[in-house]
N, C-alpha and C positions, 0 to 999 in steps of 0.2 A: 505494499499500497505506499502512494507517495504523498507523504506526506511534508508541510516544512519542516524545515530546517530550523530551528532554534540555534538563533544568534547566540543572542542576549538577553532577559529579564532582570528587571531591576521591580520586583513587586513592590516594594515602596516607594520608589517614584514612581507606580505605575507606567514603565515604558518597558517596549520589546522588541526586539528586533530580527525578524522571520525567514527566510527564504522569502524573494518574489521569484509569485508563477506566472508572469504576467497578465497579458488582459482577455486571454482569448475564453471567457466562459463556454460553460456548454450549452448555457440561452440564448450565445448567440448560432453557434452550430445545427443543433437542435433542430430537424427537420422534416418532415415527413422521408426525400430523399437519402437522407442521413444517418435516419434513427434506427435501419438495420444495420450497418457497417458501429455507430459507437454502443446500442444499449446493451447488443453481449458483455464489451469489455464493459460495461457497468456492473450489468450483473455476475461478473465473476470476482468485481471488486464485491460482490453484497455476500457473495459464498464464502470468500474470504474475511471479509467482517463475520461474519453467522458464524463460522467453524472453526478458524483457528487465532482470532484476536481472545488475549483474554481478559475477561470484565471483572475481573478480581479488582475489588475496593472501589466500585461504579456504586454507586446509591440505584436501589433499584426504582423499576417503572410499576413501581404499585396502583393499591387500592387508591389508593388518602394523592397518590400525585395526578393518576389518573383524571378521578372526582373536580380536582382544581381545576386542571386548564376544560374540564367540560361543564361546570361554572362560570370561566369564564364570559359566555355564553348570553348566560339570562339574567348573570351579577352587570355588565361593562359593558355588555351589547343591548340587553330589551333596556333592565333595568334603567341606566346611567346617559345609555344614548340616545336610547327613543322612546323612556319613558315610559316604559310597558312593563307592568311586574308581571308575573305568573296569576291565573286563579287557581283556588284551591285544585279544580279535573287537571290543569295541563299542566301544575305539579306533580300531580301521583304521576301521569305521562312521561310527563320531563324522566321522571326517578324514573322511571321503568328502562324506559331507552338507557341510562344512565349507567344502569346498570348487567340490559346485557351485554351492551358496548363495556367494558371492564373487564366481566366477565370472559367474551371472547377475547380480550386480549390477556390475559391470564392463562388463558388454556392451553396457550399457545407458548414453544420452547420459548425459549428467555437464551438474550445473548447480548451481544457486542449493540446498541443501539448508537448510532450519529444522533439520529432525529433532527437533523436539516440535510439531508440527503436529495438536497436538488438540483436545477442546471445553474444554481447560480453562487449554487459553493464547492461545483466540480469544472477543475480550468483544462486546459488542451496544453502540455508542457510536452512537445515534441515530440509524439508519442504515447507518452502516459497522461492518466488522466490524472489530475493531482488537488488531493482532498482540502478544503477546508470546516474553517468555524464547527469542529468537533469537540471547542472545550464542552459543552453541555449532555456529551455522553451519557447514558443509561443502563442498567441490564434491563432487557425488557422484551417484548412481543418480539417475532422475526420477522412477519410481515409488516413493520414499521417504516424500516430506512425504503422498502421498496414498494411502500403505497405511496411513499413522500415523492418516487421516483417516477412513475408511472403516472400518478396523479401533481402534477407539479404545475400549482396554482402559476403561472405563466403558460402555460406550453396546454393542450386539450387534443386527446387522443377518441378516438370512434371507441365504445365498446366492445368489438368486436373482437378490437385491439387487446384495448386492457386484459380483458380476458386469454387472450393466445397467451402473453406472458404472461398474466399468472401461472395457466398449464403448464409456460414453461418453466416457472420459478418453483412449482410444486415441484417436477424433476428434478433439478439442479440441487435444490437443498433433498431430496431424502426423504418427504415428510411423510408420515407413517398415517395422519385422516386423509379422507378422501375427497381429489379434486372441489368438489362441492361444499366440502365444509372449509377449504381453504378459502374458495371464490367471499361467502359469504364472509369467513375472519380478514378479509383484505378490503371489501367493504365494508364492511362494518371497521375496522381502522380506519380506514381515509373517513369515514364519515367523521365518527371522534376523531381528527390530526382539524379535520375542516371545522368543524365545528370550535375545536378551537384558535386557526386562526381565524374566523368571523366575532370570535369573539376579542382577541388581541387586535387585531387592527382594521 
């Protein structure tokens, strides 16, 4: 995995000097005509992260953290931005949805999770893929980084392509669950992530 070399850090002063990966973001080069060439390399990176990166010492992407991210939607987007509180029935439905999303996330194999594995944090660096912005990594569900990539908020893909990639990743990771269960896990993980994004931004 190609990550920036750290030349120097001074945490007291708040400065760090890292290797420069240049300016060629995957956001600029990912397109329908390039995706079949670029995605296999990124899928391989996801395999390596899931299988070979030691997550020892990382915080867990546990129920509390997942719920905190989901709560950004009613607390910040609805209540603060839209001035709209959930009523009792809506709150009950919301709680049920959150429970299902969290249960699905926790039922998956728990691996190293970058947490922001998308086209603005991946750079083309002379034939290799440079990975940045991994400082918030956690031990969490294996689908998380994958859905961050295929449901990139800057690039939209047709549903049939998304499901074909899900099937491919199911095979690459050698998952015990059925393809149908994996697709549902990916859908629900993508929903959790995008609920969080709406709440934040």
